[in-house]
N, C-alpha and C positions, 0 to 999 in steps of 0.2 A: 523213081523220084520225080516231083513235078513242082516247080517253084515257079510263081507268078510275080510280075512285076507291074503290070498294067490293070487297070479298072476292069471289073467283071461287066459282061454285057448285061444290058437292061433285062431283068426278069431271072436271071441267075442266081441260086443260091451262092452268096459271097461270104457269110461269118455265121457263126453260132456264138450264143451268149447265155450264160447262166446266171440267174440270180440266185442266191443261196444266203441262207441265214448264218452259216459257219463257214466263213472263209478259209481259215487254217486247215479245217477236216477236209474240206473239199479240195482245196490245193495239193494236200498231202496225198490224198487218194490218187489223183490224177497224175501226179509225179510219180508214184510207186507204179501205176498201170502203164502209162505211156512214156515216162521219162522227161516229163515237160519241165522246164524251167518257167520263171515268172519275173515279170516287170511291172512294177506298180508305181503309178505317176495319176492318183486319183482315179486310176480304172486299172484292173489287174489283166495284163496281157499273159496268156500261156504260149510259151514259145518251144518250138522244135527246132533244133540247131541254129538258137538265135532268132528265129522268124515266127511272127505270130500266127496262131492257128485257131486261137478261140478265146473268149473274153469272159471275165467275172465280175459282178457287181455283189457287195453284199447289201442284205437288207436286214431289218430288226427281227431278232428271234421270233417274236409274237405276229410278224407279218400275216396278213391273210391268203397270201399268194402262195400256190404250191411251187417247190423247187423243180423247175424244169429246164431243159436246154429248148432255146428259140432259134429258128432258122430266120435269117436275115436275107432278103431278097435284094439284090441290086436295083438301083432305079438312077435314072439320068437326073430325075427332077423329084424330090421326095415331096414337094406342096403338089405337084400334078398328081402324083402317085395317090396321096391321102384324099385328094377330091376325088378321083376315080373309084378310091376304095368305097367311100361313103355313097357314091352315085349308084354303085353297083351293089348295094344291099350288104356292104361290108361296113364295121364298127370300129372307128379309132378308140384305142385303148389308153395310148400314150402320146400325146401330141409331139410336133416336131420338136426336135431338141437338136443343139449344136454341141460339139465336142471340140473346142478349140483349135480350129482349122483341120481337125483329123477328118470330119465328114459331118453330115447331117443325119438323123434318123428318125423313127416313128415307129410305133408298135400298133397293130391293129388285129382285127379278126376277120376272116373272109365270110362269104355270104353262107357258109355252113356252120361256122363258129369255131374254126382252127385259128388259132392265135399264130402271127408271124410277125417278125420285123422288115423294115425296108431301110437300106441304107444308100445314101448317096455319097460317094467316096470324095474325100478332100486328099490329105496326105496319107490316110490310111485306107486300103483298097478293100481290106478283108482278109480272108485267109491268104498267107503268102506261100504257105505248103499245103498241098492237098495230095489224095490219092496214093498214100502210102502209111505204112504204120505210125500209129502215133497221130495221125491228121484225119480230117474229114474226108470221107470218101464217097458219101451219098446223103441226100436228104429226101425224105418220102412222106407223102400226106397220106394221112387215113381219114377218110371222109363218108358219112351216111349218105350222102347225097353225090356221089362223084361227079356227074354231068353238071351239076349246079356249081361246083367247085372248079371243073374244067372251064366252065363257062367265065366265073369271075377271074381267074387268072389270065384268061385269054384278054378279057376287056380291060383288064387294068393294068396287065404286064407285057401285052403280047406273047405270051407264052401258049404254043400250041400242044393239044393233048394227043399222042397217038397210042390208040388201045389194042391191045393182044387178048381178044377175047378168050381163046383157049387158055392162055395163062392166068386170065383174071387181072391183068395188071397193065396200067397206062404208064406210059413214059412222059413227062414233059420235056418240049423241046424249044431251045432258042437257037434261032439260024440252022435249024435243021440237025442240031446237035443235042443229045439227051443230057439234061441237067439234072434232072430229078426223076421221082417216079411217084405213083399214087395207086391207091387200091380203095375199093368199097367196102366200108365195115358191114358185114352182114348181122342179121339179129343174133348169131351166136355171140358177137361180142356184147360183153355186160352193158347194159345201158348208161351207168354210171362213169364208163369211159367215153369221153367228150372227142370230137373230132380233133386232129392234133398233127403237127409235124414231128418226125422222128429223125435225131442224127444218127449216121452211122460213122463208126471211127475203124480206121484199118487196123488190124494186127495180124502177126505172121502165123499164129497157131490159135484159132478160136478156142478150143478145149482147153490148152495152158492158161488163157488169158481169164476163162470164166472161172477157173481155180484161183487165180491171181485176184479177181474182183472180190472174190468171197473173203479170201486171206486179208485183203485189205479193209475189210468191213462193209462191202457193198453186198448186194444180193444177185441171184441167178434166178431168171424166170423161165422155168422150164428148160429143156435140154437145148444143145446146138443141132440146128438144122441146115441141111443143104438146100440150095435154092438156084435159080436162073443168076441170081447176082453172086452166088458163091456160098461157101458156108458161114454161117451167121449165129449170134445168140444175141437173146435179149437180156440186158441186165439192169441194175439202178446202182447209183453210187450211196455212199453212206447217208446222206440227206434224202434219199428216195427218188433223186432225178433218174427218169428212164432213159436208155440210149440202147444202141446196138454196137456191137462189133463183127466186123467182118475181115474174112482170111483175103490178104491182099499179097500172099507169098507168091512168089514166081517159079516155084519148083519144089 
């Protein structure tokens, strides 16, 4: 169990949000999978034990955007982060927006094209519960030019990259603490899959959770796999948003 009450350190993944074209279907799916409750006040918060863990916005059914989970990085100053993003070959996708005292955010694409959000906390720090079943446990970048991506996050958010060549994996670190991961997409990855951030949610049994995903109208992408992070699987919700589930059982 890990509950937070203070703002995340600058550059740390702090929140995940999905734009969905069918809020009811999406909410029912994640309620059935993770046991989430919801609070809606112009913005839908997913709650675990009454604490926010993720957010949803509804967009028109004919929207041209894909339904995906967006990772938001904490920032001490969203205006400065937006400025640095454009200075270092990133692209601003959604200008700075205010959320009635909760905080300020923006959405951008990094120098390799992976989209992400940035969040300057007000009364809302981001996820208040992490690293347990039903909550976010990891955020991971897939980039075709990992060196360029690492330089971007270092220059914009002071995030350091620590590579493990033998494992083909990189960990992003803030204040010498691993806060996320990254790997280089090889030529084997279909060209139509763009660079992206992936959200991992915790479960107690990956195989059972995959079966539950399918039962609830989602999709399983391949079989569960064992990794250095733990046993995980790639799945999708009924609207097609991909995410991963990771075993965080303790025994």
